[in-house]
N, C-alpha and C positions, 0 to 999 in steps of 0.2 A: 658368708660368701654369696648367698643368693641376693641379699640386700645390697651388697656391693655391685653386683651385676646390674641390678635394676637402677641403682643410682648412676652408674656409669652410662647406661643406655639413655637415661634422662638428661644427664649433664653434658654429654658429648655434643648433641645437636645444639644445645644452647651455647656452648663454647664456640662451635663453628660459626654460628650466627653472630656472636659477639666479637669475633676477631676483627672484622672491618671497623667496628666502632672503637676498638682498643688501639688499632694502628692509625686511626684517623683517616681512613679511606672515605672520601665523600661521594665518589662516583666511580662506577665500574667503566673501564675503557673497553671499547670494541676491539678484540684482538685481530679482526679481519680488516681493519682500516676504518677511516672516518665515514666514507660514503657507502658502506656495505650494510644492507639491511637483511632482515630474516628472509624476505622473499628472494633477494639476490643470492643468498647462501643456498637456499633450497633449489633455486634454478641451477646453480653450479653443480650441486650434488646430483641432481637429476640428469644434467647434461653428461656428467662423468659416468653415471650408471648406463646411459644410452651408448656412450662411446665404448664402454667395455662390453656391454651386453649384446649389441648387435653383431659384432664380429664372432662372438661365441655362438650366437644363434645361427649365423650363416654356416659356420663350421659344423655345428650339430646337425643342421638340415642336410648338408652334404654327406655326413656320416649316416644319417637315416636313409639317404638314397642308396648308399652301399649296402645297408642292411636289407633294403627291398630286393636288391639284386641277389644277395646271398640267401634270402628266404626261399628262392627257387620254387615258389608256389605252395610251400608248406603252410596250411591254414593257421596253425598255431603261431608260427613265426610271423606271418603276415599280420595277424591280429595284434601281436606285440609291437610290431613296427608301426602299424597304423596308430596305435595308442601313443607311441613315442612322438610321431609326427603331429598328432593332435595337440599334445601338451607343449611341443615346441612352438606351434602356432599360437597357443594360448599365451605363452611367455612373450612372444613378439607383440601380441595385441596389448598385453599389460604394459610393456615398455612404451608403446606408442600412446596408449590411453592415458598413462600417467603424465606424459608430456602435454597432451592435449588438455587434460583436466587442469593441470597447473597453469597453462596459458589462459584457459577460460576463467579460472578463479581470479587470476591477476587482472585480466581485462575487466571483469565484473567489479572488482574492488576499485579500479581506477575510474570506471564510469560512475560509481556511487560517490565519487569525490573524495575518497580517502587519500590522505597524503602521507608520505613516509616521514617519520620523525627525524 
């Protein structure tokens, strides 16, 4: 039984790799369309994350404002609310930073003369 498991674990990846050769697939087609590259896909995913993340961030910051009011000067509650506010700001900076970093990388690659295949 143990030998069978080892054989199966070895043969399964080979079978998966051999299937395109067996069915005669010469080239993989891009499921996103002809003119879609990896950078375009990543930009779209990042844009979607920003479109979803920022409204959630705004609602959370408004909620934190209500928590500040409800804390009523209690030092323990204020400490927790300040911590929540800090981490909400960190999340916003990460969303903005990811977008800026992706743009900077794309522009650097374009300046170096790389072309999309």
